[in-house]
C-alpha positions, 0 to 999 in steps of 0.5 A: 500500500505504501510501497515500503520497498522504496519509502521504507514504510514498514521496513525494520519496524520491529523495535518500537511496537514492543518498546511502546507496549512494554515501557511507554505504556507502563510509564504513562502516568509519569509522562502525561504531565509533560504532554499536558504542559505541551498541549497547553503551550501549543494552544497558547501558541497556535490559537488566535485570540478569537474573542468573537466568532472567528473562522479558524483552520482547526484541522491543521491546528489540531494536527500541529498540537498533536505533533507537538504533544506526541514529540514531547512524549518522544523526545522532550522539548528538544523535539516538541519545540523544534519547528523543523522536526515537528513540520517533518513529523507531520509532512512525512506521512503525507509525502510518503503516501503521495510518493507511494501513489506516484510509484504505483503509476509505473511498472514494477520493473521501472520503479527502482530507477524512477524512484530517483527522479520523481519529486515525491520521493525526493521529499521523502528522502529530505525528511530522512535527512531532517531526522538524521540532523535532529535525532542523531545529535540528541542521542550523541549528546545523551551518550556523552552526558552518560559517559561524563556523569557515570552513575550520576546521570539520570536518563530522560523519561521519554520514548527515545530513551526507551528505544535506545535502552531497548535496542540491540545489535545493529539497531543500537545506533543513533541513525536507527533511532532517527529512522525509528522516530520517523516511523513513529511519526508516521504511525502516530501523528496523522492517525491521532490528529484525525480523531479530534477533527472528526470529534469536532465535526460530530460535536458541531453537528450534534451540539446537544452533547457539548454541555454534558461533556463539559459538565463531566470534565469540570466534575472530574477535575473538581474531584481529581484536581488535575488530569490524573490516571484516575481522571482519564478513566472517569471521563466515561462520556467523553470516552464513549463519544470518542468511541462512537465517532471512531465507529463512524469515521474510520482511518481505514476501511480495512484492517489486517491488510496483507498482500498475497505474493503467490497464488494461495489455495484455501481449504475449500478450494478457492484460490486467491491470485497472487498480487491480491490485497486481502484484509478484514472489513473493519468499518463494515463490522463497526456498522453492523446493527447486530453489534451496534443497533440504531443511529449515532449515539454518543453515549452508547458505551455509558451504562446510563446517564450519570453513571461512572461505569462503562458498559460497552467497549472503551475507546482503546478496547479491541475485540471482534466487533472493535477492530479500529485499533487492530486485534490480538497481537497486532493491536496498536500498542500506542493506543493508550497514549493516543487516547489520553492525548486526545482526551487532553486536547478535546477537554481543553478545547471544550472548556476554553472555546465555543465552536460551530459550523460556519455558513449554512452547514448544519449536517455532519460533512462527508469524509473524503475517501480514497482507496482504503483510506478515509479522512475528515474534510479539512476545508470545512468552515469552523467558527471558534470563540474563546469562552470567558472566565474559564480557569485552565484545568490542572 
């Protein structure tokens, strides 16, 4: 799908899934306060004053905020406040996808040569150069600090350090860390940033959900004092709305995509020709009325109004009827961080801003679909107004 032989997508992606699952997830309670700080800083830096209703590009704003927050988790302020890196971490996914589409236009025999001439692949290579220029010195500086300070050196609490500690053999090089950082950007930023944009459009189309969500956020913060681990778990209405929005707005219509390289005969005699892409129709499963009857219901997964118990699957749940994150050993290992990050962003936005569709838009705008991918239309007009007398959540 992404022509990994040339774009490197999927090539040598063996290190970070295990490190995220084993080390990052276990450290989320300690890492999330810094991510929260970064999200607040990003809102302050990127949002216009909008004291009155103002048309803002919220799709790109949310993407920029997610990039900064994700990079704060990845490598601290050295990455989240580096504009060259945050720009590359966002553009890498887009440019890689465009390069793959361009390469598909040529016969496989020509691709090894043509890759050196098409401008889309030149952009992909430039992102790799940026990764080396930014990440390698960070790793080298940490190694030097460790050499000088010895046992007194305290390793940073971020994913980059976890990756270095978890790497073995030929993977334990600053250059491979730079490659892996780009791989993480590809896997995390565009996927995570698509969710708040869908949530924004769903809330604009269904404004009756806005106040109940604000009430829940304010009640949880009053009880917990800040966005603690317990606070994230108590945001059950927000979690449910996120899950229902995800159910209607998939990143991809297909999961477990696999390319059949040679003719494959199944046990019942059916032959799948070589070159066929197969997978599980995750979106069709999510829309199956046997699993989820009725139309959109934002609080579908809350047991009853006012309850703090989740009756159905949570946003991060994976099972046979919830395949958005994958399933089994192939489930996305970063989904727990992503869920917390998105909750932080949306909670801040809900508490600090009013928002609505611009113009005559009332209904939820259609998504843009291409091949197996789907995305929110980034050109939807959104009006935003800053709310008065709102205290920043702890």
